[in-house]
Backbone as a ProteinNet text record, in pm:
[ID]
protein_1_A
[PRIMARY]
XXXXXXXXXXXXXXXXXXXXXXXXXXXXXXXXXXXXXXXXXXXXXXXXXXXXXXXXXXXXXXXXXXXXXXXXXXXXXXXXXXXXXXXXXXXXXXXXXXXXXXXXXXXXXXXXXX
[TERTIARY]
-6189.5	-6160.9	-6013.9	-5989.5	-5853.4	-5815.5	-5697.1	-5647.3	-5533	-5530.7	-5428.1	-5350.8	-5219.9	-5134.4	-5044.4	-5054.3	-4979	-4857.1	-4761.2	-4646.9	-4594.9	-4517.5	-4466.6	-4544.6	-4530.5	-4595.2	-4508	-4558.6	-4484.6	-4484.1	-4386.3	-4373.9	-4253	-4271.6	-4163.1	-4180.9	-4070.9	-4078.3	-4118	-4174.5	-4210.8	-4089.1	-4110.7	-4002.2	-3939	-3972.7	-3916.3	-3988.3	-3948	-4002.7	-4042.4	-4139.5	-4181.2	-4220.4	-4216	-4264.1	-4361.4	-4475.1	-4575.6	-4572.9	-4601.5	-4610.6	-4741.4	-4794.6	-4917.2	-4908.7	-4927.5	-4923.1	-5059.3	-5104.8	-5233.7	-5213.6	-5315.9	-5307.4	-5333.6	-5375.1	-5400.2	-5377.7	-5365.4	-5347.1	-5481.3	-5481.1	-5603.3	-5576.1	-5684.8	-5673.7	-5609.4	-5655.5	-5609.2	-5574.5	-5462.5	-5420.6	-5380	-5405.9	-5369.7	-5387.6	-5390.7	-5397.1	-5502.2	-5574.1	-5663	-5615	-5661.3	-5627.8	-5747.7	-5747	-5855	-5797.1	-5830.4	-5787.3	-5908.7	-5882.5	-5991.9	-6086.8	-6037.8	-6119.8	-6160.1	-6120.2	-6156.4	-6215.4	-6300.5	-6349	-6237.1	-6255.7	-6156.5	-6143.6	-6020.6	-5995.9	-5888.2	-5897.6	-5798.1	-5664.9	-5558.4	-5423.4	-5364.9	-5361.1	-5308.4	-5344.3	-5352.2	-5368.4	-5293.8	-5272.7	-5209.7	-5279.6	-5306.1	-5368.1	-5259.9	-5303.1	-5207.9	-5143.7	-5207.7	-5149.7	-5070.4	-5054.1	-4967.3	-5033.9	-5163.5	-5234.6	-5230.2	-5199	-5192.6	-5286.9	-5320.2	-5402.2	-5359.1	-5340.1	-5295.8	-5393.1	-5408.4	-5478.5	-5393.7	-5458.2	-5384.5	-5292	-5334.1	-5257.3	-5124.3	-5107.5	-4983.4	-4901.5	-4953.3	-4879.7	-4745	-4641.8	-4507.6	-4434.5	-4506.8	-4443.9	-4451	-4559.7	-4579.3	-4564.8	-4512.1	-4497.5	-4547.1	-4636.8	-4686.1	-4618	-4585.7	-4525.8	-4579.9	-4556.3	-4618.1	-4523.9	-4514	-4442.9	-4548.7	-4586.7	-4696.4	-4662.5	-4535.9	-4496.5	-4521.6	-4511	-4529.5	-4666.1	-4750.3	-4881.6	-4867.5	-4767.1	-4734.7	-4734.5	-4788	-4785.8	-4712	-4637.6	-4559.2	-4603.1	-4597.5	-4623	-4503.9	-4423.3	-4311.4	-4361.3	-4349.5	-4400.6	-4282.8	-4259.6	-4151.2	-4208.4	-4124.1	-4164.9	-4295.1	-4299.7	-4422.7	-4456	-4586.6	-4638.4	-4727.1	-4743	-4832	-4971.9	-5018.8	-5153.6	-5161.8	-5049.1	-5050.8	-5079.2	-5082.2	-5109.8	-5248	-5252.1	-5377.4	-5351	-5459.1	-5448.4	-5456.3	-5359	-5353	-5400.5	-5494.2	-5552.9	-5516.7	-5467.3	-5445.7	-5580.6	-5596.8	-5720.2	-5688.9	-5771.4	-5761.1	-5896.9	-5897	-6024	-6017.2	-6120.2	-6132.1	-6245.5	-6229.1	-6328.6	-6443.5	-6409.9	-6512.9	-6492.2	-6573.8	-6680.2	-6625.2	-6707.7	-6667.4	-6671.9	-6552.4	-6548.2	-6422.1	-6435.3	-6322.2	-6280.5	-6150.2	-6093.3	-6007.9	-5999.3	-5927.6	-5829	-5715.3	-5621.8	-5666.7	-5588.4	-5627.7	-5595.9	-5514	-5477.2	-5345.4	-5270.2	-5144.3	-5133.3	-5089.4	-5085.7	-4960.1	-4981	-4871.5	-4889.3	-4786.8	-4791.7	-4672.7	-4702.1	-4598.4	-4599.1	-4488.6	-4479.1	-4419.7	-4462.1	-4413.7	-4288.7
-115.4	-25	15.2	144.2	196.7	245.8	210.2	259	356.1	458.5	561.9	565.7	559.5	563.3	685	769.3	895.4	884.6	969.8	985.7	1128.1	1168.7	1304.1	1388	1516.1	1604.6	1625.4	1704.6	1731.2	1878.8	1915.9	2053.1	2119.4	2240	2313.4	2461.6	2534.8	2679.1	2747.4	2863.9	2942.1	2961.4	2945.7	2953.8	2820.8	2720.4	2587.7	2507.4	2381.2	2292.7	2158.2	2098.2	1961.8	1893.7	1760.8	1685.3	1578.2	1574.9	1472.6	1370.4	1245.5	1138.8	1064.1	1013.1	933.5	824.4	700.9	587.4	520.9	499.6	434.6	286	206	60.6	20	117.5	90.8	219.6	203.1	321.1	394.4	523	602.3	730.3	784.8	895.5	1020.3	1057.2	1184.8	1166.2	1220.2	1217	1355.8	1385.9	1517.9	1531.7	1656.1	1686.7	1794.3	1773.2	1872.5	1900.4	2009.3	2037.9	2096.9	2077	2129.5	2175.8	2299.2	2353.4	2373.6	2416.3	2433.7	2545.2	2636.9	2752.2	2755.1	2653.2	2648.4	2513.7	2515.3	2390.1	2323.4	2196.3	2125.2	2192.9	2218.3	2288.8	2218.6	2235.2	2178.7	2248.6	2170.3	2225.7	2211.6	2088.8	2063.9	1922.6	1903.3	1767.9	1753.2	1626.9	1594.6	1472	1475.8	1361.5	1270.3	1155.4	1061.4	1117.1	1216.8	1274.1	1400.7	1429.5	1538.1	1672.9	1678	1804	1834.6	1958.4	1999.1	2115.3	2128.7	2239.8	2272.6	2401	2446.3	2549.7	2550.3	2660.3	2785.8	2899.3	3025.2	3051.5	3009.5	3038.8	2963.8	2860	2781.4	2790.5	2854.3	2866.2	2932.8	2873	2925.9	2876.4	2810.3	2758.7	2606.8	2550.5	2405.4	2347.1	2226.2	2156.8	2013.8	1974.9	1837.8	1760.1	1636.2	1549	1408.1	1325.1	1192.3	1089.8	975.9	861.2	757.4	754.2	667.3	519.7	483.3	342.8	295.3	388.6	355	398.3	452	503.5	598.4	683.3	772.3	917.3	1002.7	1146.1	1213.6	1317.3	1391.2	1537.1	1596.8	1740.1	1803.2	1874.4	1947.1	2084.9	2114.5	2239.7	2323.7	2434.2	2526.5	2659.3	2737.6	2869.9	2860.2	2765.8	2742.5	2860	2881.7	2990.8	2932.8	3006.8	2956.6	2923.9	2997.3	2971	2843.1	2778.5	2647	2535.3	2570.6	2471.4	2409.8	2277.8	2206.2	2056.5	1981.4	1839.2	1823.7	1757.8	1738.8	1597.5	1590.9	1464.1	1432.2	1312.3	1265.3	1229.8	1266.6	1238.4	1165.7	1065.8	997	994.3	1013.6	1016.8	921	833.7	743.6	791	771.7	815.8	717.2	588.8	487.5	376.2	371	466.3	598.7	701.6	833.2	830.4	836.1	819.1	882	939.1	995.3	899.8	891.8	815.9	910.9	878	967.9	891.2	956.1	904.7	941.4	899.2	919.5	1059.7	1133	1268.8	1271.4	1376.7	1396.4	1543.8	1565.9	1701.8	1775.7	1895.7	1987.3	2110.4	2141.6	2256.7	2347.2	2472.3	2570.1	2674.8	2683.7	2778.7	2910.7	3016.1	3149.8	3189.2
-5206.8	-5096.7	-5101.9	-5105.4	-5109.4	-4971.4	-4929.1	-4800.3	-4824.1	-4742.8	-4752	-4621.1	-4630.3	-4512.3	-4520.3	-4420.1	-4417.3	-4326.6	-4354.7	-4265.7	-4279.6	-4181.2	-4179.3	-4080.3	-4089.3	-3994.1	-3872.5	-3778.3	-3657.1	-3623.2	-3541.7	-3493.1	-3556.2	-3606.7	-3670.2	-3642.4	-3641.9	-3623.6	-3753.8	-3741	-3858.9	-3948.6	-4078.4	-4174.5	-4207.1	-4128.9	-4149.8	-4255.3	-4266.8	-4369.7	-4310.2	-4374.5	-4342.3	-4472.9	-4472.2	-4587.4	-4540.4	-4606.6	-4581.4	-4694.5	-4658.3	-4757.8	-4738.6	-4846.8	-4840.6	-4946.6	-4902.8	-4994.1	-5001.4	-5123.2	-5146.5	-5171.9	-5137.7	-5155.6	-5299.5	-5382.5	-5523.2	-5601.7	-5731.4	-5816.7	-5828.7	-5801.8	-5810	-5886.1	-5939.6	-6034	-5973.5	-5858.8	-5802.9	-5655.2	-5615.4	-5475.9	-5433.6	-5308.8	-5262.2	-5113.5	-5069.5	-4927.7	-4900.4	-4791.9	-4734.8	-4592.7	-4537.1	-4398.6	-4327	-4195	-4113	-3980.5	-3944	-3816.5	-3727.3	-3605.6	-3510.2	-3553.4	-3635.2	-3671.6	-3817.6	-3894.9	-4035.8	-4072.9	-4173	-4229	-4307.6	-4337.1	-4415.7	-4552.3	-4591.2	-4716.7	-4797.2	-4927	-5016.8	-4998.2	-4993.3	-4994.2	-5135	-5184.4	-5318.3	-5361.3	-5492.6	-5543.9	-5675.3	-5712.3	-5839.5	-5897.9	-6027.7	-6094.7	-6154.5	-6203.5	-6263.1	-6388.8	-6450.7	-6570.9	-6538.7	-6411.6	-6371.5	-6349.1	-6364.9	-6338.2	-6189.1	-6156.2	-6016	-5988.5	-5861.8	-5815.7	-5674.6	-5647.8	-5516.5	-5461.2	-5330.7	-5266.3	-5281.5	-5297	-5313.6	-5194.9	-5078.4	-4957.1	-4950	-5032.7	-5026.2	-5154.3	-5255.4	-5382.2	-5359.5	-5417.9	-5403.4	-5279.8	-5189.7	-5066.8	-5058.2	-5106.5	-5101.1	-5241.6	-5246.4	-5373.9	-5359	-5447.3	-5446.2	-5557.5	-5528	-5628.1	-5608.1	-5707.1	-5703.6	-5763.9	-5697.7	-5751	-5786.3	-5911.9	-5953.1	-5936	-5951.4	-5934.4	-5791.9	-5696.9	-5556.1	-5503.4	-5590.8	-5549.1	-5431	-5436.9	-5325.5	-5371.5	-5287.3	-5312.8	-5197.5	-5230.6	-5132.5	-5132.2	-5015.7	-5004.1	-4932.9	-5009	-4951.6	-4909.4	-4782	-4727.6	-4679.5	-4744.8	-4710.6	-4663.5	-4599.8	-4550.1	-4471.4	-4382.9	-4307.9	-4218.1	-4203.5	-4121.9	-4011	-3902.7	-3796.2	-3846.5	-3945.4	-3997.2	-4079.6	-4103.6	-4168.4	-4067.7	-3941.7	-3837.8	-3859.1	-3866.6	-3892.6	-3890.7	-3896.1	-3924.7	-4076.4	-4133.2	-4277.1	-4311.5	-4404.6	-4444.3	-4588.9	-4608.3	-4744.4	-4805.5	-4931	-5003.1	-5132.5	-5160.8	-5288.1	-5354.4	-5484.8	-5558.5	-5675.2	-5682	-5796.4	-5886.6	-6014.7	-6112.1	-6122.4	-6126.1	-6141.6	-6040.5	-5936.1	-5907	-5857.7	-5864.8	-5815.8	-5664.2	-5605.2	-5459.5	-5403.9	-5285.4	-5212.4	-5101.1	-5080.5	-4970.2	-4886.9	-4755.9	-4664.6	-4578.5	-4552.5	-4455.5	-4315.3	-4217.3	-4077.5	-4027.7	-4101.8	-4062.6	-3986.7	-4010.2	-3939.6	-3898.4	-3776.7	-3721.4	-3768.4	-3814.6	-3846	-3758.1	-3680	-3591	-3620.5	-3649	-3679.2	-3568.3	-3497.9	-3387.6	-3435.7	-3373	-3413.7	-3336.1
[MASK]
++++++++++++++++++++++++++++++++++++++++++++++++++++++++++++++++++++++++++++++++++++++++++++++++++++++++++++++++++

């Protein structure tokens, strides 16, 4: 059983920045972030694998940057040029290959005011 502990989030004005962190209790293949708002289903924001492969949602490309400290089993999401539409609960996600399984953090609120 892998546990994910998130930190970061909060309230920021449009154009501002926030950084999210997520630490896993064990080394896992892929870590990243999803988000869910009141009007959207949970969607991928970004992820990074242990070999450095990344994937970003089109809506955040060029504004968000994901990075990973493998020694600390921690992934970071630097969010710049935030927009009100980025407002959501952000969930850390971890994926293991064997067994194939997803793990989730408790979620952290990000609110961007206009």
